[in-house]
Structure formats: C-alpha cells, structure tokens
N, C-alpha and C positions, 0 to 999 in steps of 0.2 A: 504494500500500500504506500506508494510514493506520490501519487497524484492527489493534491489537496482537495480537488473536487470529488474524487472518488471517496476519500476519507470523510468528507462532509456528508455525502450521500449515505454511506454506511452508518455514520453516527446518527443521522436523522432516522433511519430505519430502526436502529438499536434503541433510540429514545421512544419510538412508537411501541416497540415490543416491551420496553420497560413500563410504560403507562398501562399497556394491556395486562402485563403480569401483575402490576400493582392492583388493578381493578379485579382481576381474577382472584387474587389472594384475599382481597377485602370482601368480596361477595361470594364467589363460588366455594372458596376453601374455608370460609369463616366457621362453618358448622362441621367441617370435616377434619381439620387439623387441630392438634392440641395447641394450647397457648404458646408453648415453647417452639413448636414447628411454625406457627404463624409468625413468630418473632424472627425465626431463621429465614422465612420467606421474605419478610420485610427487609432484612439485612441484604439479601440477595438483590432485591429490587433497588435499594438505595445505592449499593455499589455499582450496579448495572447502570443506573441513570447518571450518577455522578461521573462515572468514567466515560460514558457515551458523550456527555457534555465536554469532558476533557479531550476526547477525540476531536471534537469540533475546534476546540482551542488549539490543539496540536496542528490541525490543518491550517487554521488561520495564521498561526505563527510561521509555519513552513512557507505559506504563500507570501506573507508580508515581508519576511526577512530572507527569502530565497534559501531556506535551510532544508536539507534533505531530512525528512521525518519518517522514513520507512521503518526504522527500528522502533522508535517510540510508539508509533501508531500500531504496528504489528504486536508489540508487547502488551499494549493496553487492550487491544482487541482480544488477544489470547487470555488476558486476565479476566475480561468479562465472560468469555466462554467457559473458562475453567472455574473461576471463583463462583460467579453467579450461577452458571450452568450446573455445577455440581450440587449447589445448594437447592436449586429448583428440583433437580432429579431426586435428591435426598428427601425432600419434603413430599414429593408426589409418590415416590416408590417405597420409602421407608428403609432403603438400603443404606445402612449406617456407615459402611466402610467408605462411602463417597465423601464423607467428611474429611478423610485423610488426604484427598486430592485438593480440597479447597485451598489450603495454604500455598500450593503451587501457583494458583491464580493470584494470590496476594503478592507473591514474589514477582510475578510478571508485572503487576501494577507498579511495584516499587522500581523494578528495573526499567520500565517504560518511562517513568518520570525522571529517573537518573539519566537515562539516555537522552531525553529531551534537554536536560540541563547541560549535558556534555556537548550536544550538537549546537546549542545556543552559544556556549562559551567558545567552541571551536570557530564559530563564525562571528565572534564579537570584535575581531581585529580588522 
C-alpha cells in the first residue's frame, strides 16, 4: 500500500466496517455475549476505528510530504486485521486461544507508528 489514494480508500472502507461492527455489537450481540465479551468486542471496534483513522492520517502525511508510507500503512492494516480481527472471531466463536494472537496485532500497530516516525525523520532534511 504505497499509493495514498488507495490507502485513503481502504481506510474509508475499514471505518465503515468499524461502524457496522460497533452497531452489530451494540444491538445484535447485546443479549448474546457476556458483559466481558461485549467489552472485548468494544475494544476491538475502538482499535479498529482509531487505526483506520490513523491510516487516513498516514496517507495524508505521505501525500503532503512526499514520504513513502508503504511500511507504516501495511503494518497498521495488519494490526487491524490481527488485533481486531482476532478479537471479533474470539467473541463470535468462543475460541479462546485466539486471544494469544491479539498481541501480535498490537505489535504491528506499534511498529507501524514507529515506522511512520522513522520515515518522517528520514525525510525531514
């Protein structure tokens, strides 16, 4: 994902999915999941939405400053898929070992933001 327009489009679709997932959790899952699992679902939605917004920011930074943002954008996307995705599947399936995968998504988030900082600093001169 190196084209800022593609990143913006992906981020927009991810935000739409985050809103749908939030509504699904609040309405369809409200009477199905335990309070703990609903909280887990909400955490997945929040990280999903915040990092999709972050993808938009990454795209705009890349376009504005002519910075290659392939790694930061790819890592943030991977983070959404792994972190939020594993929590969504955990909540829907009850397969508890999926919780062991979730931290890998968190590492991808951290790495994505660090990579963005590195790219910005490399192009600061």
